[in-house]
VMD Tcl script that draws the C-alpha trace (Angstrom):
set ca {
  {-28.88 -17.79 -3.18}
  {-30.59 -14.40 -3.40}
  {-28.99 -11.60 -5.37}
  {-28.74 -9.36 -2.23}
  {-27.04 -12.09 -0.16}
  {-24.56 -12.80 -3.02}
  {-23.70 -9.10 -3.31}
  {-23.15 -8.83 0.43}
  {-20.85 -11.84 0.44}
  {-18.96 -10.47 -2.60}
  {-18.66 -7.02 -1.07}
  {-17.36 -8.15 2.39}
  {-13.63 -7.72 1.50}
  {-14.37 -4.00 1.02}
  {-15.32 -3.61 4.68}
  {-12.27 -5.27 6.36}
  {-10.60 -3.70 9.20}
  {-7.14 -2.18 9.07}
  {-4.06 -2.65 11.21}
  {-2.10 -0.08 9.26}
  {-1.09 3.34 10.43}
  {-3.60 6.17 9.71}
  {-3.86 7.28 6.23}
  {-4.25 11.01 5.62}
  {-6.56 12.48 3.01}
  {-6.05 15.64 0.98}
  {-6.59 18.87 2.85}
  {-9.75 19.83 1.13}
  {-12.00 18.74 -1.76}
  {-14.40 21.24 -3.58}
  {-17.22 18.78 -3.98}
  {-18.73 20.73 -6.92}
  {-15.36 20.56 -8.88}
  {-14.95 16.85 -7.94}
  {-18.27 15.85 -9.41}
  {-18.45 14.43 -12.86}
  {-16.72 11.69 -14.89}
  {-13.50 10.10 -13.83}
  {-11.69 7.48 -15.96}
  {-10.35 4.62 -13.71}
  {-6.90 4.50 -15.40}
  {-5.32 2.27 -12.86}
  {-6.16 0.25 -9.74}
  {-5.51 -2.41 -7.23}
  {-8.84 -4.05 -8.26}
  {-11.47 -5.68 -6.20}
  {-12.69 -9.06 -7.48}
  {-15.52 -7.34 -9.32}
  {-13.07 -5.13 -11.35}
  {-10.72 -7.86 -12.42}
  {-10.75 -7.72 -16.26}
  {-12.55 -4.28 -16.36}
  {-12.01 -2.23 -19.58}
  {-13.14 1.29 -20.16}
  {-13.98 1.76 -16.49}
  {-15.54 5.12 -15.52}
  {-16.74 6.37 -12.17}
  {-19.28 9.27 -12.29}
  {-20.25 11.37 -9.29}
  {-23.22 13.61 -8.81}
  {-24.22 15.21 -5.56}
  {-27.88 14.60 -4.41}
  {-30.06 17.24 -2.85}
  {-29.41 15.59 0.68}
  {-25.58 15.94 0.22}
  {-24.90 12.31 -0.60}
  {-23.07 11.35 -3.72}
  {-24.85 9.40 -6.42}
  {-22.12 7.17 -7.93}
  {-22.23 5.21 -11.13}
  {-19.43 2.81 -11.92}
  {-19.44 1.32 -15.37}
  {-17.03 -0.87 -17.31}
  {-16.82 -3.52 -19.89}
  {-16.16 -6.99 -18.44}
  {-13.14 -8.98 -19.90}
  {-12.63 -6.81 -22.98}
  {-13.65 -3.62 -24.81}
  {-16.67 -5.56 -26.36}
  {-17.42 -7.37 -23.02}
  {-20.62 -7.13 -21.14}
  {-21.40 -3.72 -19.74}
  {-21.43 -3.72 -15.96}
  {-23.02 -0.97 -13.92}
  {-22.92 -0.49 -10.12}
  {-24.49 2.37 -8.34}
  {-23.27 2.78 -4.78}
  {-23.88 5.92 -2.78}
  {-21.15 8.01 -1.21}
  {-21.60 9.77 2.12}
  {-19.13 12.48 3.19}
  {-17.93 11.64 6.61}
  {-15.64 14.54 7.17}
  {-17.38 17.84 6.28}
  {-14.23 20.01 7.01}
  {-12.25 18.26 4.18}
  {-14.96 16.54 2.09}
  {-12.05 13.93 1.51}
  {-13.29 11.05 3.71}
  {-16.32 9.24 2.53}
  {-18.35 6.13 3.25}
  {-19.24 4.28 0.07}
  {-22.35 2.23 0.58}
  {-22.96 -0.70 -1.85}
  {-25.24 -2.51 0.63}
  {-27.20 -0.97 3.55}
  {-26.11 -0.42 6.26}
  {-22.37 -0.93 5.52}
  {-20.28 2.01 4.18}
  {-16.83 1.08 2.94}
  {-13.81 3.27 3.51}
  {-13.23 5.68 0.71}
  {-10.39 8.32 1.09}
  {-9.38 10.87 -1.49}
  {-5.60 10.71 -0.78}
  {-4.33 12.61 -3.76}
  {-5.96 15.34 -5.91}
  {-4.00 17.63 -8.22}
  {-5.01 21.38 -8.17}
  {-6.61 21.24 -11.52}
  {-8.82 18.37 -10.44}
  {-7.63 16.29 -13.34}
  {-6.00 13.44 -11.43}
  {-7.03 11.76 -8.09}
  {-6.10 8.70 -6.11}
  {-8.70 6.91 -3.90}
  {-7.35 4.85 -1.12}
  {-8.50 2.75 1.86}
  {-6.92 2.69 5.30}
  {-6.51 -1.15 4.94}
  {-4.31 -0.41 1.91}
  {-5.96 -3.33 0.06}
  {-7.71 -1.62 -2.96}
  {-6.85 1.62 -4.68}
  {-8.11 3.67 -7.64}
  {-6.21 6.05 -9.85}
  {-8.60 8.28 -11.80}
  {-8.28 11.05 -14.26}
  {-10.54 13.30 -16.36}
  {-8.85 11.85 -19.49}
  {-8.57 8.09 -20.26}
  {-4.71 7.90 -20.30}
  {-1.95 9.10 -18.16}
  {1.52 9.64 -19.62}
  {4.18 7.27 -18.33}
  {5.76 10.06 -16.32}
  {2.39 10.88 -14.70}
  {1.81 7.23 -13.92}
  {5.24 6.64 -12.45}
  {4.94 9.79 -10.26}
  {1.45 8.53 -8.95}
  {2.98 5.07 -8.29}
  {5.78 6.70 -6.23}
  {3.11 8.58 -4.29}
  {1.13 5.42 -3.73}
  {4.21 3.64 -2.32}
  {4.86 6.58 -0.08}
  {1.54 6.04 1.63}
  {2.11 2.44 2.35}
  {0.82 0.59 -0.66}
  {2.63 -2.02 -2.55}
  {2.86 -0.14 -5.90}
  {3.76 -3.31 -7.76}
  {0.22 -4.33 -7.41}
  {-1.07 -1.25 -9.22}
  {-2.21 -2.20 -12.61}
  {-3.44 -0.09 -15.63}
  {-7.15 -0.38 -16.53}
  {-7.37 -0.73 -20.38}
  {-9.02 2.31 -21.79}
  {-9.89 2.72 -25.53}
  {-12.34 5.50 -26.67}
  {-13.19 6.82 -30.08}
  {-10.71 9.43 -31.20}
  {-13.39 11.95 -32.24}
  {-16.94 12.55 -31.17}
  {-19.59 10.72 -33.07}
  {-21.01 14.08 -34.17}
  {-17.89 15.02 -36.20}
  {-17.82 13.18 -39.54}
  {-14.45 11.46 -40.50}
  {-12.53 13.12 -43.31}
  {-13.91 12.06 -46.65}
  {-17.28 11.18 -45.18}
  {-18.69 14.70 -44.58}
  {-22.34 15.02 -45.27}
}
mol new
graphics top color blue
foreach p $ca { graphics top sphere $p radius 0.5 }
foreach p [lrange $ca 0 end-1] q [lrange $ca 1 end] { graphics top cylinder $p $q radius 0.2 }
display resetview
C-alpha cells in the first residue's frame, strides 16, 4: 500500500463529523504571540500519538498566512524513534484567529480549535467539535498538579470526558548543553 494511501486511512478519524453542540473558541489569538514551540503536556491522543514522549508542536507563520507546523516526539519512550509530522494550519476565522483547519493530507483540513489560552500565552488547549481528541500545551514541559487539575475541569466544562486526558511524558535536560556542569568547567 502506498505511503500516501496509508496516511489517508490513518488520518480519517481526525476528520469525522460531530453531533455535539457547537464548541466556542477563545475570543482572539494574537498569531505572532502564538507562534513558536509548545510542549504537548497532556492529550486525548490520536492513534499516532499513543506512546509519545517529549512531544512538541512548533508553529511558524508562512508569508501566505498559513501556519507551518512541525510536530515531533519520541515513539514509545524517551529513547524511542523520533517521529516528525508537518501539517499545515489554515486560519478559518480571521476575526478570532482561533479556528483553524489543520491539513495533513490535501484536500482535507481537520478541525482545530483554540478553546483555551491564558493571557500570558503560556498555556493553551486545542479541541475539536467532535470532542474526540484534545491537546493541552504549554511553553514549559511540565504543568503543576493544580494547573493540570484546573485545565481538566475546563475540559470537562466544554463537553469532554476529562478522565480520558493523559499526561504526555516530558523529560528534558535540566541545563542547556552550553552550560558546563559544576566541577566540569573548561
